C-alpha positions as CSV (number, residue, x, y, z in Angstrom):
1,M,0.0,0.0,0.0
2,A,2.9,2.4,0.8
3,D,4.3,1.6,-2.7
4,Q,1.1,2.7,-4.3
5,A,1.2,6.0,-2.4
6,V,4.7,6.7,-3.5
7,A,3.9,5.8,-7.1
8,K,0.8,7.9,-7.1
9,N,2.7,11.0,-5.9
10,A,5.9,10.4,-7.9
11,V,6.8,12.9,-10.6
12,P,6.6,11.3,-14.0
13,A,9.9,10.7,-15.8
14,R,10.7,12.9,-18.7
15,K,10.4,11.1,-22.0
16,S,13.3,11.3,-24.4
17,P,12.6,13.1,-27.7
18,Y,14.1,10.0,-29.3
19,S,11.1,8.0,-28.1
20,R,8.8,10.3,-30.0
21,G,10.9,10.0,-33.3
22,Q,12.5,13.4,-32.9
23,R,16.1,12.8,-33.7
24,R,18.7,15.5,-33.5
25,Q,19.7,16.4,-37.0
26,F,22.2,19.2,-36.5
27,R,25.6,19.4,-34.7
28,H,27.4,22.5,-33.6
29,V,31.0,22.9,-32.6
30,V,32.0,25.5,-30.0
31,K,35.6,26.3,-29.4
32,T,36.7,27.6,-26.0
33,R,39.9,28.7,-24.3
34,P,41.2,26.5,-21.5
35,D,39.9,28.8,-18.8
36,Q,36.4,28.9,-20.4
37,E,36.4,25.1,-20.7
38,K,37.2,24.8,-16.9
39,Q,34.3,27.2,-16.1
40,L,31.9,25.2,-18.4
41,Q,32.9,21.9,-16.9
42,A,32.5,23.2,-13.3
43,M,29.1,24.7,-14.0
44,A,27.9,21.6,-15.8
45,A,29.2,19.4,-12.9
46,S,27.5,21.5,-10.3
47,L,24.2,21.2,-12.1
48,G,24.6,17.5,-12.9
49,V,24.4,18.0,-16.6
50,T,26.7,17.7,-19.6
51,V,28.4,20.8,-21.1
52,S,26.2,20.3,-24.2
53,R,23.0,20.3,-22.1
54,L,24.2,23.4,-20.2
55,L,24.9,25.3,-23.4
56,L,21.7,24.2,-25.0
57,D,19.4,25.0,-22.1
58,S,21.0,28.3,-21.2
59,T,20.9,29.5,-24.8
60,L,17.3,28.4,-25.7
61,Q,15.8,29.6,-22.4
62,G,16.7,33.2,-23.2
63,S,17.4,36.0,-20.7
64,S,13.8,36.2,-19.5
65,A,13.5,32.6,-18.6
66,L,14.8,30.8,-15.5
67,S,18.3,29.6,-15.6
68,V,19.0,25.9,-15.2
69,Q,20.1,26.4,-11.6
70,D,17.0,28.6,-10.8
71,S,14.6,26.1,-12.3
72,R,16.2,23.3,-10.2
73,E,16.0,25.4,-7.0
74,L,12.4,26.3,-7.8
75,G,11.5,22.6,-8.4
76,G,13.2,21.6,-5.1
77,E,11.3,24.3,-3.2
78,L,8.0,23.4,-4.8
79,L,8.5,19.7,-3.9
80,A,9.3,20.7,-0.3
81,I,6.1,22.7,-0.1
82,R,4.2,19.8,-1.6
83,R,5.6,17.4,1.0
84,T,4.6,19.8,3.8
85,L,1.1,20.2,2.5
86,Q,0.8,16.4,2.1
87,G,1.9,16.0,5.8
88,L,-0.7,18.6,6.9
89,G,-3.4,16.8,5.0
90,T,-2.5,13.6,6.7
91,N,-2.5,15.3,10.1
92,L,-5.9,16.9,9.4
93,N,-7.3,13.5,8.4
94,Q,-6.0,12.0,11.7
95,V,-7.7,14.8,13.7
96,A,-10.9,14.3,11.8
97,R,-10.8,10.5,12.4
98,I,-10.4,11.1,16.2
99,A,-13.1,13.8,16.2
100,N,-15.5,11.5,14.3
101,S,-14.9,8.5,16.6
102,T,-14.9,10.4,20.0
103,G,-16.9,13.5,19.3
104,E,-14.0,15.6,20.5
105,V,-11.3,17.5,18.7
106,P,-7.8,17.0,20.2
107,E,-6.8,20.2,22.0
108,G,-4.2,22.3,20.1
109,Q,-4.1,20.0,17.1
110,V,-6.2,22.2,14.8
111,S,-4.3,25.4,15.8
112,A,-1.0,23.7,15.1
113,I,-2.1,22.5,11.7
114,S,-3.5,25.9,10.9
115,A,-0.2,27.6,11.9
116,R,1.8,25.2,9.8
117,S,-0.6,25.8,6.9
118,L,0.0,29.5,7.1
119,V,3.8,29.0,7.0
120,A,3.5,26.8,3.9
121,I,1.2,29.4,2.2
122,E,3.8,32.1,3.0
123,R,6.6,30.0,1.5
124,L,4.5,29.5,-1.6
125,N,3.7,33.2,-1.9
126,A,7.3,34.2,-1.5
127,L,8.2,31.7,-4.2
128,L,5.6,33.2,-6.5
129,V,6.9,36.7,-5.9
130,K,10.4,35.6,-6.7
131,V,9.3,33.9,-9.9
132,A,7.1,36.9,-11.0
133,G,10.0,39.3,-10.3
134,R,12.2,37.7,-13.0
C-alpha cells in the first residue's frame, strides 16, 4: 500500500525526444579557451548535466526565462512545499478521524495544523513573488 502512495505522488519521468521520433539532425561545434572550458565543466558538474546540455538549455531559455540552476532550485522548493502540504493533509485526516470517533477535537491540534498551513502558504507566496520578479 505504501508503494502505491509513492507511485501515485511520484513525478513522472521525462520522455526522451528519441522515443517520439524526434532525432537531433544538427551538430554545432563551440571552441573555447582552456579557462572557459574549466568554467563550463565546473558549471555543468555543479548542475549535474553535460556541457552540451548546459549550453543548449542556457541558450534556448533566453534571458527572461529561469536559468537551469534557478529552475532546479524552484523545483526543489515546490517539492518541499508539496511534502509539507501532504503532511498537513495527513495530520488533518487523523484529527478528523479522532473527532468522528470520539466526538471531541484533540486540543491544540487544529491550531498547530493551521499555523503550519500559514507557514506553507507564506513560503509558496514568497516563491511566486520571486518567480514573478524575474
